[in-house]
Structure formats: structure tokens, C-alpha cells
N, C-alpha and C positions, 0 to 999 in steps of 0.2 A: 141471906147467908148460903142457901142451897145453890142459888144461881152463881154466886162467886166461887163456890167450891167446884161446880161443874166446869166453869171457865178455866180454873186452875188445872183440872184434870185434862181437859182438851189441850191446853197449852203444853202440858207435860208430855202428852202423847205425841204432839207435833215435834217437840224438841227431841224426844227420845227416838222417834222413828227416823229422823234425819241423821241423828248421831249413829244409830245402828247401820244405816245405809253407807255411811262414810267411815265406819270404824276401822277398816283395814289400813288406812293411812296413818293411824295412830299405833296399831299393833306392831308395825315394823318400824324400827328406829334407825336402821342402818342404810337408808337410802335417801336420796333427795333428787327429784326430777327438776333440774334447772338447765335451761339452755341459753339464758342471757347473761348469767353472772360468771365472773372469773374467780369464784370462791376457792379457797385452799391454796392460793398462789403466794400470798404474803399476809401475815397477820396485821401489820401496821398500815394497811391500805387506807387511802383517802378516796373521796368520791371522784376526784379528778383522775385517779389511777384506773378507773374503768375505761378510759380512753374514748373510743368512738361511741360506746353506749352512753357515756356521760354527756358528750357533746350533742348527740342526737336527741336524747331524752330531755335535757335541760334547755338547750338553746334552739334546736330545730323544732321539736315538738312542744316546747314550753310546758313541761310537766315536772316542775321541781319536786313536788310531793312524791311523784312516781319514783324519781331518782333517790329520794330519801328512803323510801320503802325498800328499793333495791339494796341500798347501802346497809340499812339495819338488818334486813334479812341475811345479807352476806355475813355480817359480823356475828350474828347468832349462829350461823351455819358454818363457821370456820371449822368447828368440829362437826362432821357430818351427822353424828348421832344427835346433836343438839337441834337438828332441823325438825325433829319430832315436835318440839315446842312450837315452832312456827306453824306446822300443820295442825297441831292441836288447837291453836288459837283460831286458825282458819275454819276448822270444823265447828268450833263453838260459836263463831260469828254467824256461820251459815245456819246453824240451829236456831240462833236468836232471830235471824232474818226470817226464818220460817214462821216463828211466832208472830213477828211483826206483820208478815204477809197475811196471816190468819186474821189479825185484828183489822187490817186494812179492808179486807173483804166485808167484815161485819159492819163497817161504817156505811155500807151501801146495800147489803143483803144479809138478813139474819139467819140464813141457812148455814148452820154450823158444820154440818156434814160436808157440804161442798167446800166451805172455807178451809176446813182441816185437811181434806183430801188434796186439794190443789196446793196448799202450802207445803205439804209433804212431798207431793209429786214434783213440784216445780224445782225444788232444791236437790232432787236426786237425778235430774237430767244429766246427760253426758258432760256438758260444759262444767257443771258444778262438781262433778266427780274429779275432773282434771284440776280445777282451781283449788280444790281442797288438798289434792295429792301433791301439788307442786309447791316448792318453797317460794319462788319469786312471784308467782301469781296471787299471793296473798294480798298484793296491792289492789287487784281487781275486787276482791272481797271487801277490803277496807273502803274503797271508793263506793262500793254498793251500800255499805252501812251508812255512809254520809248521804247517799241518795235517798235512802228510806227515811232517815230522820228529817231531811229537807222536805220530803213529801208530807209527812205528818205535821211539820211546822206550818206549811202552807195550808193544809186542811184546817188546822186550828185557827189560822189567820182568818179564813172565810167563815168559820163557825163562831168565833169569839164575839161577844157583845161589848167588850171593853175596847175602846179605840187604842188605848195605851198598850194593852196586852197584845192586841192584834198586830200592831205595828212591830212589836218585838218579835212575834212569830214570823212576820213577813221578812224582816231583816235577817233573822236567824236562818230561815229556809233558803234565802237567796245566797247568803254567805256559804252555807254548807254545800249547796249545789255547785257554786263556783269552785270551791275547794275540791269537790269530786272531779271537776273538769281538769284541775291541775294534778290530780292523781291518775285518773284513767277515764277519759270521756265516754267510753262505751258503757261503763257501769252507770254513768249518769243517765243514760238513755233508758234505764229501767223505769224511769218515770212514765214513759209512754205505755209500758205494760200496766202500770198502776192506774193510769188514766183510762186505758181500755177496759179494765175491770169496772171502774166507776161508770163509764159510759154504757156498757152493756147492761149492767144492773139497773141503771137509771131508766131503761126502756120500760121497766115494770113499775116504776115509782109514780105515785100520784102527786098532783100539785099540793102544796107549793114546793115540796122537796125536789121535784123534777127541775123546776126553774133554778133553784139554788145550786143543785148539782151541775146543771148545764153551765151556769155562770162560773162555778169552780173549775170545770174542765176547760172552758174557753180562756179564762184568765190565767190559769196555770200553764196552759199551752203557750200563751203569748209570753209569759215570763221565761219559760224554758227557751223558746226561740230567741228572745231578746238577750238572755244571758249567754247563749251559744254564740250569737253574733258579737257580743261584747268580748267574749273569750278570744275569738279570732281577730278582732280589732286590737285587743291588748297584745296578742301574740305578734301581730305585724309590727306594732310599735316597738316591742321588745327586739324583734329581728333588726329593725332599723337602728336602734340605739347601740346594739352590740355588733352590728355589721355581720350578721349570721350568714354563713354560706348555705344557700338553699338549693344549690345545683345537684347535690347528691343526698341520698337518704330520704326518709320521710320527714315531713314538716307540717306544722299547724298552719296551713294556708288554705284558702278557699279556691278550688280549681274545678271548673265546670267543663274542662276540655273533653273529658271522657265520661261525662255524666250519664249519657244514654247507655253506654256499655255497662256502667255500674248498676244502673236500674235494671238492666236485663239479668245481671248476676243475682241481684236481690230476688227477682222473680224466680230464677232458677233454683235457688236454695230452698224455696218453699217446699220442693219435693222431698229433699232429704231431711229438712227440719221436721217434717211431719212424722218421721220415724220415731221421734221422741226419745225413748230410752235406748234404742238400738243404734249401734255405732255404724253399721254398714250402710253405704249409700250407692250400692252398685246396681240397683234396679233402675229401670227406665221410668220416665215421668208417668207413663200410662199405668204403671203398677204402684204408683205412689199413693199412700193413704190420704193425700191432700184432697183428692176428689171426694172421698167419703166424708171427710171433715167439712168440706165446703157444702156438700149436699145436706148434711145435718144442720149446718148453720143456716142455710136458706129455709129449711123446713121450720126451724125454731123461729126465724124472723116472720115467716108466714103466720105462725101461731100467735106471735107477739102483736102483730099489726092487723089481725083478722077483722077487728071491728072498726077500723079506721077508714075514712072515706078515701084518702089518698094513700092507699095501701102500697101500690107499686113504688111511688116516689119515696115513701118512708123506708121501704126495704132497700132501695138503691142508695139512699142517703146513709143508712146504717152500714151497708157493705163498704161504701166509699170511705167513710170515716175510719172504720176498722182497718182497712187496707192502708190508709194514710198513717195511722198509728204504727203499723208494721214497718212501713218504709221510713218513717221518721226515726225509728229505733236504729236505723242504719245511718243516720245523718252525719256522724263523724267521718265515715268513709265516703259518703256521697259528696262531702264538701272538700275532700282532699284529693291529691293527685295519685293516691294509691288505689289502683284499679282492683287488685286482688282482694276478694272477700274470703277471709279464713273462717275456720270452724268456731273460733272464739266469739264470733258475732251472734252465735246461737244463744249467748248469754241472755239476751232480751227476747229474741224472736221465738225461740222454742216455747218459753212460758206463755207468750201471747197465743200461739197456736193451741197449746194445751188448754188454756182457759176457754178459748172459743169452743173447743170440743166439749169440755165438761159443762160449760154454760148451756150449750145447745142441747145436750142430753137432759139436763135438769129442766130446761124450759119446755121441751117436748113432753116430758112426763107431767109437768105441772099443768099443761094445757088440758089434761084429762081429769082435772081435779073434781069435776062434776059428774064424772062417769063412774059406773060401778066397777070398772077394771082398774081404777086409780090405785087402790091398795096393793094390787098385784104389781102394777108398774113401779110403785115406790119401792117395793121389796127388791125387784129386779135392779132398779137404779142403785139402791144401796149396796147390793151384792156386787154389781159391776164396779162401782167406785172403790169398794173395799178391795176387790181383786186387783184392779188397776194399781192401787196404792201399794199393795203387797208386792206386785210384780216390780214396781219401781224400786222399792226398798231392796228386794232380793237381787234383782239384776244389777243394780248399782253396786251393791256390796261385792257381787261376783266379778264384775268388770274391773273394779278397782283392784281386787285381789289378784285376778288372773291377767288383767290387761296392763296394770301399772306397777303395783307394789311387788307382786310375785316375780315378774321378769327382772325388775331392778335388783331385788335381793339376790336372785340367782346370779346375775351378772357380777354383782359385787363379790359374791362368794367365789366365782370363777377367777376373777382378777386377783383376789387375795390368795387363792390357792396357787396361782402361777407365781406370784411373788414369793410365797413361802417355799416353793419347790426350787425355783430358779435363782432368785435374788438373795434371799435371806442367808443361805449357806455361804455365799461369797462375801457378804457384808460381815458375817461373823468371823471370817478369816482376814478382816481388815482390808479387803479389796474394794476397789471402786467399780461401779457399773455404769453403763449407758443403757438405759431402758428405751427401746424403740417400740412404742405402742401404736398399733395400726387401728385407726378409727373407722367410722362409717360416714364421714362427712362427704365422701365422694362415692359414686356408684350406687348400686341397688341397696335399699334398706328394707330388709325383709322382716316379716312379722311372725309372731308365734301363734299357737293354736288359739283361736277365738279372741285374739288380742285386737284392740281397736285399730282399724286400718285407715284412720283419717289423719288429720293434721297433727294431733297430739298422740297418735298411736305409739305404743311402746315398742321401739326397735329391739331386736335381739342383740345386735351389736351396738356399740356406743359411739358417741361423738366426742370431740376433743375436750371440751371443758369438763365433761363428766369423767373422762378417763383421768385427767389431771387430778381432779379432786379425789377420786377413789385410790389412785396409786399413792399420792402423797399422804392421804389420811391413813391408809393401810400401813405404809412403812412407819409412820409415826406410832401406830399402835404396836408395831413389832419392835419399837425401841430405836428407830432410826429417823430422827427429826431432820427436817429440811433446813431449819435455822436461817430463815431469810432475813437479810439486813439491807440489801441493796435492790432497788427496783430494776436495774438493768440486767438482772439475772433472768428476766422473762422476755423472750423474743417472739414477736408475733409477725406472721405474714399471711398471705391469702390461703396458703395450703397447709401450714403447720404451726405448732407452738412448741418452743424450746424453753425448758426450765433448766438452767445450767448453774454450775459452780455450787452445788449443794454439798453438804458433808459426805454424802454417799455417792455423788456422781452427777449425771445429767439425764433429763427426761426429754425425749423427742416424741411428739405425737403428730402423726400425719396419716394420710390414706394410702401411702405407697408401700408395696411389698419390698421395695429396695431400701436397704439401710445405709444409703450413701450419706445422708445427713448425720446419722448416728456415728458413722466412721470418722467424721471430722472431729468429733469430741472424744474419740477413744485414743488410747496409746497402748504400748505393749503390756502395761500393767492394768489395763481396763478391759473388762469383759462386756460384750454387747449382748443384751438379752432382748429377745423379741416376744411381744405379747400381742397376738392378733385377735381382736374382738370378734372377728367373723367366725372364729372357731368355738365360740360359746355354744354350749348345747341348747337346743330348743327347749323352751319352758313347757313343762307338762301341766295339763289342767289340774286344778285343785291342789297343786304342790304347796301353795301358800298355806292353805288350811291344814294340809298334812304335816307341814313343819310345825305349825302351832300345836297340833295334837300329838306330836312326837311319833307320827307314823312314818316308817321308812318307805322310801320310794321303791317301786318295783321296777 
């Protein structure tokens, strides 16, 4: 009973710690960070109304579940304030995944401290901050949930003594893994991180468990690779059946023409992935903490294999397998024609690096178990892990507040103020307007104080889809609905989006200072109002918290 109670306490701590780290995405309900979706354009939209996104996602990438997630997220977020429910669900799933990651580690190592610290730290890393804060990237978290359940299913398949039950687990795990590929393949690659945890802890396991775990790792790896190949074969058959155009856009095809370049990119991102919680990656490779992590890893391996005859070969084999796990985590992009590796790939590889670091520290300390300084080292280890975990929680909370949520909320407030001062008075006089909103889709995109400066960094000025949603949503709150009935009211081209024939007028969003396009939709009874998102004031640090506490800005 006491053991069960302690397990419940630890799981509650893991869940609560991740929840606190990601809390700012729930406290603010008037923003949504979406760059793929055309939300707030028309209420009665269908999946096919997403245009290129629909074709690319369903037909070229063959991710129908991904498109379904886009669609459902869009419908929930028609009212921007409702996006808080999407983000809340994402945060709750991430907290639950933290508990599952804690349990997964205990399957191979009974060190509860290490398991809890890593579970908390892993889901407070920068990728998870962004995935929790965005609306449309909830699909990544959903696919991650499928991946975790498939991993546990396969684990029980190898552990079950009942042939009937074990087959059920095998089929369930395979089905869920394949569904995760149809949702978002990168999330499926988290299995390599889970296998890396199993492999590293198995180095300290005695027979016969070592043999069983090695068999589990080998067979699971083969199943992952087989299902990945089956996914690409099925995708190719799908392309042939529907005569899919693969000449443009990304596609679910195996292309090895730039494989070496992609392998070099994977090696390069080791340097900035090693920064873990910190967003900046402006330092050189020589200043990267990856060398410190690698040194600790090698020292840990020396201690692990110190009594073995083939010590050097064992160490090299362990290093090779760990590196293979890291590269296999990139397998979706290594197999496709897309050469660019973006920050979202840290979804899997950052946790692998983090676990290598924590496992190495734990192994080095345990190697002194027969030494009189061991009690001191264990206290230092506990203190270090605790401080590292607290840093992850606090820094994640701060970066979400000051790097994503805060700037977004301020930008929304600025646009709403512009509408209130320039547009609403004219609409109250029954006049029509043409709103020309200048976005940041072209030119320099600058960042605020301490804001993330990488792929998902929060820009001070906004992009087209975001502006459309904010303006239409805000005008609706002011009492001026767009009342969309026809799909031809939205015009897209490479440089601008036009929403025309609304009850209040027309919205033109582009990157030009010239209002030439806006003039085409204006007449003598229509006023042209310009809103330049470049004029938004820079976000000040801690403004998000000050707003929550009712503290006036100085």
C-alpha cells in the first residue's frame, strides 16, 4: 500500500510539474499561434477548402489523420478564444505523456529519481513548449500519444506469457504505430528515444533480463523499420491510384539523392540540440555543450564496461548503436526529398541527448558505490538533478510567457486598438471600409527581447493568416460579423490574401506599403484604413505576468 501511494505521489509530481511549466498557454485565451491553417475565413468550410494544404497533406504526404486534426482544430478555433481548449488538451496530453515516460523508464531501471526528473525535463524542452502553445501542432502531440501506447503494447507483447494476449498486443501496437505515421511520422520516431532508454539501462542488467531486453530492442527496431517501409510502399501505391502530382511540394517518397547532405545536417544540429532548454543557437560548434555531454558519456561507458575483456569493442558498439538511434529518429526526413531539417525535429533528438546526459551522470556516480565518497556524490547528483529540473520548469514557463504567449497577446491588443480607433467609428456611421493590413511575410522578421530566435520564434509583426483571423475575430467581437456565405469571397495568390464582399467591406493582407490593391476595392463612399504590423511596439519582458497580476506597465 505504501509503495502504491508513493508511486501515485511521484506521478502527480511529474504531471503537476509539466503542467506548471506549460501553464502560460492556458492562462491566455485570446491568441492562437497557427501558420498552416486558414481559420476564421468562413464558418462552413470543408477539408477540401484548405486548398494546397489539403492536397499536400492528404495526397502528397499521405497523412489523412493529420488533415483531420487540422480540420477539427480549425473548427474549434473558429472563435479564437476557443483555441484555449485545444491548447488545454495538448497540455494535458503532454502531462500524461510525462507520466507514461516515467513508467517506461521504470520498466528497465528502478531509479525513480532519474525517471521522474527526465520525464519532467523531456517535456519542458523547447519543442514541447511550442507544440503546447500552438493550435495546429496538437496533431504532433496526438501522434506522440499513439506512439507511446504502441510502445507499451509491444513491450507487453514480449512480456506476456499468453500467446493469445501477446498477439493482441502485437496487432494493437502495430496498428497504433501505423496510425501515428498517418498523423505525423516524426512523432512516431519517438520510439527510437524509448528504445535508447531501454538499451542504455540494459547495459547494467544481468542475465536473463539482458537477453530478453536485447531481443525486445532488436525485434521492435525491425518492426519499426518494416512498418516505415510499408508506409512508404502504401504511399506510393496511393500516389499511383490517384495520379498524384509529385513535382511540387513535399511528398511521402523515398529519395536518397541528397542523403549525404541530410546526414551532415543531422550531425550539425547535434550542437544546438545540446543546448536543451535554451533557444539560442548562435554559438560555434567549439562552444557547444555536445562535447561535454560526449565526454561524460564516454566516461560512463568506461565505468560500465570496466570489468569486461573486450572493453574497447563494447564501448564502440554502445556508441555506434546510440548514434544510430539518434539518426534513425530523423528517418522520415532522411528518406524524403526535403533537405532542410527544421527545429521541430528536436521533438525526438533533444530527449535522446538529454537522457544520455542524465544517464551518464547517474552511471558515473553509481560507479563509486563501494567508495566512502558515494553518499556525498549521491547528494550532489540529487541536487544537480533537482536544480536542472527546476531550471527546465521555470525557463519553459518564462519562454512560453515572454517568447510566445506574451508577444501574441500584445499583438492582438495592438490590432484591436487600431480597429477600435480607425475602423469601428466609420462602421458605426454605416460606412464601408477597405482594411489594408501589412504583414511580415516578406522582408526581415525581427524578434522581441529574449524571444526565441529560431524556427518557431515569435515575430513582433505578424503574417497573413494570423492577421486575417485577428481582424475578423475582433470585428465580430465589436459587433460587425463577416457573414460569409460564398467561398469565392477569399482570393489567394503568392503575395496577398483578399477577403472581399463582407458586410463591412474588404480586407487586403500583403507585405506592401503601397495600397494599390486596396484601391481597386474602394470607391468614393469607402475609406481605406492601413494597419502596419511592423509598427507594433516591442514586447517588454515579464509583461505577460504583469498583466495577470494587474501591474501597470512602466
